[in-house]
ZAMARGU-4260 file (C-alpha; in steps of 0.2 Angstrom, whole numbers, plus 5000, padded with zeros to 4 digits):
<rodrens>
0) 4847/4963/4917 | 4828/4967/4915 | 4832/4981/4903 | 4842/4969/4891 | 4828/4956/4891
5) 4815/4970/4888 | 4825/4977/4873 | 4828/4959/4866 | 4812/4950/4868 | 4798/4962/4871
10) 4790/4978/4866 | 4786/4991/4880 | 4776/5006/4881 | 4775/5016/4896 | 4759/5028/4897
15) 4760/5041/4912 | 4744/5050/4917 | 4751/5057/4933 | 4766/5068/4930 | 4773/5066/4948
20) 4775/5047/4943 | 4793/5046/4939 | 4796/5056/4957 | 4787/5041/4966 | 4794/5024/4969
25) 4779/5014/4963 | 4791/5000/4957 | 4809/4997/4956 | 4821/4987/4946 | 4817/4970/4954
30) 4798/4974/4951 | 4802/4975/4932 | 4813/4959/4933 | 4798/4949/4940 | 4787/4956/4927
35) 4800/4952/4914 | 4802/4934/4921 | 4783/4932/4920 | 4781/4938/4902 | 4796/4928/4896
40) 4790/4912/4904 | 4772/4912/4900 | 4764/4907/4883 | 4761/4920/4870 | 4744/4928/4871
45) 4737/4946/4870 | 4747/4960/4876 | 4746/4960/4894 | 4745/4975/4904 | 4752/4977/4923
50) 4742/4993/4931 | 4752/5003/4944 | 4739/5014/4955 | 4738/5032/4949 | 4752/5030/4937
55) 4747/5023/4921 | 4751/5006/4914 | 4765/4996/4908 | 4760/4987/4892 | 4772/4972/4886
60) 4771/4961/4870 | 4781/4947/4865 | 4786/4954/4849 | 4805/4958/4844 | 4813/4973/4840
65) 4829/4978/4833 | 4843/4981/4847 | 4854/4995/4846 | 4870/4997/4859 | 4866/5016/4861
70) 4848/5011/4866 | 4843/5020/4883 | 4831/5016/4896 | 4815/5028/4896 | 4813/5028/4915
75) 4826/5031/4927 | 4822/5026/4944 | 4831/5036/4958 | 4836/5027/4974 | 4830/5035/4990
80) 4842/5035/5005 | 4838/5023/5019 | 4840/5023/5037 | 4839/5009/5050 | 4822/5018/5058
85) 4814/5016/5040 | 4819/4998/5040 | 4813/4993/5056 | 4796/5003/5053 | 4792/4993/5036
90) 4797/4977/5043 | 4786/4979/5058 | 4771/4985/5046 | 4773/4968/5037 | 4772/4958/5054
95) 4789/4951/5051 | 4800/4946/5067 | 4818/4953/5067 | 4833/4952/5077 | 4844/4968/5079
100) 4861/4962/5075 | 4878/4972/5076 | 4878/4978/5059 | 4864/4970/5050 | 4845/4965/5055
105) 4841/4947/5054 | 4824/4942/5047 | 4817/4924/5042 | 4821/4921/5024 | 4808/4924/5012
110) 4817/4913/4998 | 4816/4896/5008 | 4800/4886/5013 | 4797/4887/5031 | 4797/4869/5033
115) 4814/4869/5025 | 4823/4883/5034 | 4839/4878/5043 | 4840/4895/5053 | 4824/4905/5057
120) 4834/4922/5053 | 4845/4919/5039 | 4842/4933/5029 | 4852/4948/5034 | 4849/4967/5030
125) 4863/4979/5031 | 4859/4993/5043 | 4868/5007/5033 | 4864/5004/5015 | 4848/4991/5015
130) 4856/4979/5005 | 4851/4960/5009 | 4858/4944/5008 | 4850/4927/5011 | 4864/4914/5017
135) 4854/4899/5013 | 4852/4904/4995 | 4865/4917/4991 | 4851/4928/4985 | 4855/4946/4987
140) 4849/4964/4982 | 4844/4981/4987 | 4832/4987/4999 | 4819/4992/4986 | 4821/4974/4979
145) 4817/4968/4995 | 4802/4979/4997 | 4796/4973/4979 | 4797/4954/4985 | 4787/4957/5000
150) 4774/4966/4991 | 4772/4953/4978 | 4771/4940/4991 | 4758/4949/5001 | 4748/4952/4986
155) 4748/4934/4979 | 4747/4928/4999 | 4762/4917/4996 | 4772/4910/5010 | 4789/4912/5002
160) 4796/4918/4985 | 4807/4905/4974 | 4823/4912/4972 | 4824/4905/4954 | 4813/4921/4951
165) 4828/4931/4955 | 4842/4920/4950 | 4837/4911/4935 | 4839/4925/4922 | 4849/4919/4906
170) 4866/4926/4905 | 4872/4935/4891 | 4885/4924/4879 | 4899/4935/4884 | 4896/4933/4903
175) 4893/4914/4902 | 4908/4912/4894 | 4917/4922/4906 | 4911/4913/4921 | 4915/4897/4914
180) 4932/4902/4909 | 4935/4906/4927 | 4927/4891/4933 | 4938/4880/4922 | 4953/4889/4927
185) 4950/4888/4946 | 4948/4870/4944 | 4963/4867/4933 | 4974/4877/4946 | 4966/4868/4960
190) 4969/4851/4953 | 4986/4854/4948 | 4992/4860/4965 | 4997/4847/4979 | 4995/4849/4996
195) 5012/4852/5006 | 5012/4834/5015 | 5014/4826/4998 | 5030/4838/4995 | 5046/4831/5000
200) 5052/4837/5018 | 5067/4847/5012 | 5057/4855/4999 | 5042/4858/5009 | 5055/4867/5022
205) 5062/4877/5008 | 5046/4885/5003 | 5040/4888/5022 | 5057/4897/5023 | 5053/4907/5008
210) 5037/4913/5015 | 5043/4916/5032 | 5031/4903/5040 | 5044/4890/5046 | 5035/4887/5061
215) 5017/4884/5053 | 5014/4865/5054 | 5010/4854/5040 | 4994/4850/5051 | 4989/4868/5050
220) 4991/4870/5032 | 4981/4853/5029 | 4967/4860/5040 | 4966/4875/5030 | 4967/4867/5012
225) 4983/4876/5008 | 4992/4868/4992 | 5007/4872/4982 | 5007/4877/4964 | 5022/4870/4959
230) 5025/4879/4940 | 5025/4896/4948 | 5029/4890/4967 | 5014/4898/4975 | 5005/4894/4988
235) 4985/4891/4983 | 4972/4897/4996 | 4954/4889/4992 | 4938/4899/4994 | 4924/4887/4999
240) 4906/4896/4999 | 4888/4893/4996 | 4876/4882/5004 | 4886/4866/4997 | 4904/4873/5003
245) 4910/4871/4985 | 4925/4878/4976 | 4921/4895/4971 | 4938/4902/4968 | 4958/4902/4973
250) 4971/4914/4977 | 4989/4912/4973 | 5003/4919/4984 | 5020/4921/4977 | 5036/4928/4987
255) 5052/4936/4982 | 5065/4944/4990 | 5070/4963/4987 | 5086/4973/4989 | 5083/4977/5008
260) 5081/4956/5012 | 5063/4960/5014 | 5050/4947/5008 | 5037/4954/4997 | 5021/4945/4991
265) 5011/4945/4975 | 4993/4940/4975 | 4983/4933/4960 | 4964/4929/4962 | 4952/4918/4951
270) 4940/4924/4948 | 4946/4943/4946 | 4948/4954/4962 | 4931/4962/4960 | 4922/4945/4961
275) 4932/4938/4974 | 4923/4939/4991 | 4931/4926/5002 | 4933/4925/5020 | 4948/4912/5021
280) 4945/4900/5035 | 4927/4904/5037 | 4922/4885/5033 | 4931/4880/5049 | 4921/4891/5061
285) 4907/4884/5070 | 4890/4890/5072 | 4894/4890/5091 | 4908/4900/5091 | 4906/4917/5098
290) 4924/4925/5096 | 4935/4928/5080 | 4951/4935/5076 | 4950/4946/5059 | 4966/4947/5049
295) 4973/4954/5034 | 4982/4940/5027 | 4979/4921/5025 | 4996/4918/5032 | 4992/4928/5048
300) 4976/4918/5049 | 4986/4902/5050 | 4998/4907/5063 | 4984/4914/5075 | 4974/4897/5072
305) 4989/4886/5077 | 4995/4898/5092 | 4979/4901/5100 | 4966/4889/5093 | 4953/4903/5091
310) 4944/4904/5076 | 4952/4916/5063 | 4948/4922/5046 | 4956/4933/5033 | 4949/4946/5022
315) 4949/4945/5004 | 4958/4960/4999 | 4969/4963/5014 | 4967/4981/5024 | 4961/4989/5008
320) 4943/4986/5010 | 4928/4975/5019 | 4916/4970/5005 | 4897/4974/5013 | 4892/4957/5006
325) 4904/4948/5019 | 4896/4956/5035 | 4882/4943/5038 | 4895/4930/5040 | 4903/4940/5055
330) 4886/4943/5063 | 4887/4928/5075 | 4903/4934/5084 | 4900/4942/5101 | 4920/4948/5099
335) 4930/4953/5085 | 4948/4955/5088 | 4956/4965/5072 | 4973/4960/5070 | 4977/4967/5053
340) 4995/4971/5053 | 5011/4979/5061 | 5010/4996/5052 | 5000/5013/5053 | 4990/5009/5038
345) 4984/4992/5045 | 4980/5001/5061 | 4969/5015/5053 | 4960/5001/5043 | 4957/4992/5058
350) 4948/5008/5067 | 4937/5009/5050 | 4932/4991/5051 | 4928/4992/5069 | 4915/5006/5065
355) 4907/4994/5052 | 4907/4979/5063 | 4901/4987/5078 | 4911/4996/5091 | 4905/4988/5106
360) 4911/4970/5101 | 4927/4975/5093 | 4945/4976/5100 | 4961/4981/5091 | 4978/4975/5092
365) 4990/4990/5091 | 5004/4988/5079 | 5022/4991/5086 | 5038/4984/5090 | 5032/4973/5103
370) 5015/4967/5094 | 5020/4963/5076 | 5010/4953/5063 | 5004/4936/5069 | 5017/4928/5057
375) 5031/4936/5064 | 5025/4935/5082 | 5024/4916/5080 | 5042/4915/5072 | 5048/4925/5087
380) 5040/4914/5099 | 5029/4927/5106 | 5013/4923/5115 | 4999/4927/5104 | 4985/4924/5117
385) 4992/4936/5128 | 4994/4948/5114 | 4975/4946/5108 | 4968/4948/5127 | 4979/4964/5129
390) 4969/4970/5113 | 4961/4989/5115 | 4942/4990/5114 | 4938/5001/5099 | 4923/5010/5107
395) 4924/5028/5107 | 4926/5039/5123 | 4919/5057/5124 | 4934/5062/5134 | 4951/5054/5132
400) 4968/5058/5141 | 4987/5060/5134 | 4990/5043/5142 | 4977/5035/5129 | 4984/5046/5115
405) 5002/5043/5120 | 5005/5028/5110 | 4996/5034/5094 | 5006/5051/5095 | 5023/5039/5096
410) 5015/5029/5081 | 5013/5045/5071 | 5032/5050/5075 | 5038/5033/5071 | 5030/5032/5054
415) 5030/5049/5047 | 5032/5044/5029 | 5017/5032/5032 | 5006/5046/5041 | 5010/5058/5027
420) 4999/5047/5015 | 5002/5039/4997 | 5015/5049/4987 | 5011/5053/4968 | 5022/5045/4956
425) 5019/5057/4943 | 5021/5074/4953 | 5036/5074/4964 | 5034/5093/4967 | 5016/5090/4975
430) 5024/5078/4986 | 5037/5090/4992 | 5023/5103/4997 | 5009/5092/5002 | 5019/5076/5008
435) 5006/5065/5002 | 4988/5060/4999 | 4980/5057/5015 | 4962/5049/5020 | 4950/5058/5029
440) 4954/5075/5022 | 4944/5086/5012 | 4953/5096/4996 | 4946/5110/4986 | 4953/5112/4969
445) 4949/5126/4957 | 4955/5135/4941 | 4949/5146/4927 | 4937/5140/4915 | 4946/5129/4901
450) 4963/5128/4910 | 4960/5109/4911 | 4955/5106/4928 | 4946/5090/4925 | 4961/5084/4915
455) 4974/5088/4929 | 4963/5081/4943 | 4959/5065/4933 | 4978/5061/4932 | 4981/5065/4950
460) 4967/5052/4954 | 4975/5041/4941 | 4991/5041/4948 | 4984/5037/4966 | 4972/5023/4958
465) 4987/5015/4950 | 4995/5012/4967 | 4979/5004/4974 | 4968/5018/4980 | 4950/5016/4978
470) 4944/5030/4968 | 4926/5035/4964 | 4923/5049/4952 | 4907/5059/4951 | 4904/5073/4938
475) 4889/5084/4933 | 4899/5090/4919 | 4906/5077/4909 | 4899/5059/4905 | 4908/5044/4911
480) 4913/5039/4893 | 4923/5054/4890 | 4930/5055/4905 | 4936/5036/4905 | 4943/5041/4888
485) 4953/5054/4895 | 4959/5043/4910 | 4964/5029/4898 | 4974/5041/4886 | 4984/5046/4902
490) 4986/5029/4908 | 4992/5023/4891 | 5002/5040/4888 | 4998/5039/4870 | 4982/5044/4859
495) 4973/5026/4857 | 4963/5033/4842 | 4980/5033/4831 | 4985/5015/4838 | 4968/5006/4839
500) 4978/4989/4839 | 4984/4993/4856 | 4967/4997/4863 | 4962/4979/4871 | 4980/4978/4879
505) 4979/4994/4888 | 4960/4992/4891 | 4963/4976/4901 | 4976/4984/4911 | 4966/4998/4914
510) 4951/4988/4919 | 4960/4981/4933 | 4962/4998/4943 | 4951/5000/4957 | 4942/5014/4948
515) 4924/5017/4948 | 4911/5030/4940 | 4894/5036/4948 | 4880/5038/4936 | 4869/5050/4944
520) 4859/5066/4941 | 4854/5079/4955 | 4855/5075/4974 | 4863/5060/4980 | 4865/5052/4999
525) 4884/5052/5000 | 4883/5039/5015 | 4882/5025/5004 | 4900/5027/4997 | 4909/5022/5013
530) 4920/5008/5007 | 4929/5020/4993 | 4946/5028/4999 | 4946/5043/4987 | 4931/5052/4980
535) 4931/5065/4967 | 4917/5077/4964 | 4913/5090/4951 | 4902/5103/4956 | 4895/5121/4951
540) 4888/5135/4960 | 4872/5130/4971 | 4861/5139/4984 | 4865/5124/4995 | 4883/5125/4994
545) 4888/5127/5013 | 4877/5113/5017 | 4885/5102/5003 | 4903/5107/5010 | 4898/5103/5027
550) 4891/5086/5023 | 4907/5081/5013 | 4918/5087/5027 | 4909/5076/5040 | 4909/5060/5027
555) 4927/5062/5023 | 4930/5063/5043 | 4919/5048/5049 | 4923/5037/5034 | 4942/5039/5033
560) 4939/5045/5013 | 4948/5059/5005 | 4935/5069/4996 | 4941/5080/4982 | 4928/5094/4976
565) 4932/5104/4960 | 4923/5122/4962 | 4922/5135/4949 | 4931/5151/4954 | 4923/5169/4954
570) 4925/5179/4939 | 4941/5188/4939 | 4952/5199/4928 | 4961/5190/4915 | 4978/5198/4920
575) 4975/5193/4940 | 4980/5177/4947 | 4967/5167/4957 | 4968/5167/4976 | 4959/5157/4990
580) 4946/5170/4990 | 4942/5168/4971 | 4933/5151/4976 | 4915/5153/4974 | 4908/5152/4992
585) 4925/5153/4999 | 4921/5157/5017 | 4914/5138/5020 | 4924/5129/5007 | 4940/5136/5012
590) 4938/5136/5031 | 4932/5117/5030 | 4945/5111/5017 | 4961/5104/5023 | 4969/5107/5006
595) 4967/5120/4994 | 4974/5119/4976 | 4973/5131/4963 | 4976/5128/4944 | 4985/5145/4938
600) 4984/5151/4919 | 4995/5165/4912 | 4994/5171/4895 | 5013/5169/4889 | 5021/5170/4872
605) 5030/5154/4875 | 5021/5137/4880 | 5033/5131/4894 | 5026/5138/4911 | 5009/5143/4905
610) 5001/5134/4918 | 5006/5130/4936 | 4998/5122/4952 | 4999/5133/4968 | 4995/5124/4984
615) 4987/5140/4996 | 4982/5129/5011 | 4990/5113/5018 | 4982/5110/5034 | 4995/5094/5038
620) 5011/5104/5040 | 5007/5121/5034 | 5019/5120/5018 | 5012/5130/5004 | 5020/5134/4987
625) 5019/5134/4967 | 5026/5124/4954 | 5025/5125/4934 | 5017/5112/4924 | 5018/5106/4907
630) 5003/5101/4896 | 5007/5086/4884 | 4993/5086/4872 | 4998/5070/4865 | 4994/5060/4882
635) 4983/5073/4889 | 4995/5074/4904 | 5003/5086/4915 | 5021/5085/4921 | 5035/5096/4928
640) 5045/5106/4915 | 5061/5100/4909 | 5074/5106/4921 | 5081/5122/4915 | 5077/5141/4916
645) 5066/5149/4903 | 5065/5168/4900 | 5046/5171/4898 | 5036/5186/4894 | 5019/5190/4898
650) 5008/5195/4883 | 5007/5214/4884 | 4991/5222/4888 | 4997/5239/4883 | 5011/5245/4871
655) 5023/5250/4885 | 5018/5235/4896 | 5034/5224/4898 | 5031/5219/4916 | 5038/5201/4921
660) 5028/5191/4932 | 5034/5187/4949 | 5033/5169/4946 | 5043/5168/4931 | 5060/5162/4931
665) 5073/5177/4930 | 5086/5178/4916 | 5102/5169/4917 | 5119/5178/4923 | 5128/5176/4908
670) 5114/5183/4897 | 5115/5200/4908 | 5135/5199/4906 | 5132/5197/4887 | 5120/5211/4887
675) 5132/5223/4896 | 5146/5218/4885 | 5135/5222/4869 | 5131/5239/4875 | 5150/5241/4879
680) 5156/5238/4861 | 5142/5248/4854 | 5149/5263/4863 | 5167/5260/4858 | 5162/5258/4840
685) 5153/5274/4840 | 5166/5289/4834 | 5166/5304/4845 | 5163/5321/4835 | 5180/5330/4832
690) 5182/5350/4832 | 5188/5357/4816 | 5204/5368/4819 | 5197/5381/4807 | 5180/5384/4813
695) 5181/5377/4832 | 5166/5366/4829
</rodrens>
């Protein structure tokens, strides 16, 4: 925001006296925001100078300049990794009292006057990332932003900092129009929806049957504010938030039957998913409540609340993620029971969430036949109170017995397909060998230079992303714009530069994918990416590669995130295939990796089969193998070749070299018979020499 304001309304000059200035954290984005806010809201005067000790000066003048879209900032400020020890030491140095919570540190809000503070400890600092949130004013930011606020307050001897300094920035026209449009849509849907108590009894019962909630009472639906949107026959779940508990958004849930007589649910949120941070049921929670049941669906929350009377809230995006901004709202509870569903995926997610929320207060409801989802348990007449009391503590144990592992082993045997991971839609042969994409694994991928490693792995990641797998891309070798262009082309399956009229259509659909790109240069702290399900990293040789491999191995295991590393191979002869030993630094990389994939490239006369993917390591079940790939240039995609056998011949390196590769397809039997028949015909047609009676020759 500050960058746009500086470019639009001011002229700036940064003079550096100390060459190490850019490597020191003298000021952050918020400090520049505070400077910008002062410059914009002060009357025109002589150029103002803000000095930074030992660094030079920042000169700002209220003059206009031409704004170009490709203008770049002259200063890039690195974000330093932070630990909870660093946070505590800094807070103590400022004589600020704090409370050590489960996942956050609590301090008095610096954005509210001391006389008007409802809660003396209403500002929460995430122990893992340092991000903060003030529950009274909804001001949030990074750890560096909070440090800058405290420094400004101390220097100016202020008791508090007005939240308008941070929240009062003018939005761009596009941002303002988008926000107003979404707010109007929220109000339109909410006003058009009707409470189920106002719906005729027979129609209301039909709706309940369709959503499989026949035993959820009208009183419970009214208590949570659930309504019916008749045009689409969808249930509407409201999002009330903020200090005034105003309507922030809505979620629409529709149901439909499948061929297997199982009901599937479709969700739609306004505002869009990336801006939807709701804990459904939170307004009904009292400040005195010390226990809560956390579910993955709003319908499950209704069932838990009705059957047990316990406070219950639902995650905004199911089991896929727990937005860090919601952690402060769960700090008050001394006991959190995670009941996220009946499948193995929900069980794995609940174990991840328990680490984020604090293991010592979390307990898990194990999925299984006798403990289904809350809605199903209510419909079957089960005792939900008994199920919650029998939940398993999430605290880690140093030593476990098979008795403790017995149900987990049975769960993996019972849910083999789900344990195998997410299946690829575009690469069935990869499913055949690797069985699926699993969380918590490390994959090493290599291939010859220029063979299309980035293009191939981008399609593999896109395939998973289209199925809801959160994906984070980081590349040292290709910029984000070009990478996004490649993936958008693969998504649309066509070259959009030839069909620009379709760009907005495909871009809108592409924008909805849970896909993210890192913008960094150099070393970064990987612990800050703990909410991502799939992480792709392109790297080259480095003297610290073994340390990096070990760090990513630990990161993947501790966070249940699948990490894919693209590593360049060693220099090999052109006529030799790559092997696991060809990976640069293979001793550490191949040992730590769960999967090793190699993109093989052969110099063939014909195009089909020129590239192939070889799996040389698969720790999940040991299956390895190789299958051919076809590169479709029009869509920048790889796919399995058309079924059929091709006779391929390697480009000869010597005149007499007609060697056939071991992985090439053998000639057809009909071709062999045809060749023998032709040789036989030639033999028959050639006349034998006849001896002359006279000469005997």
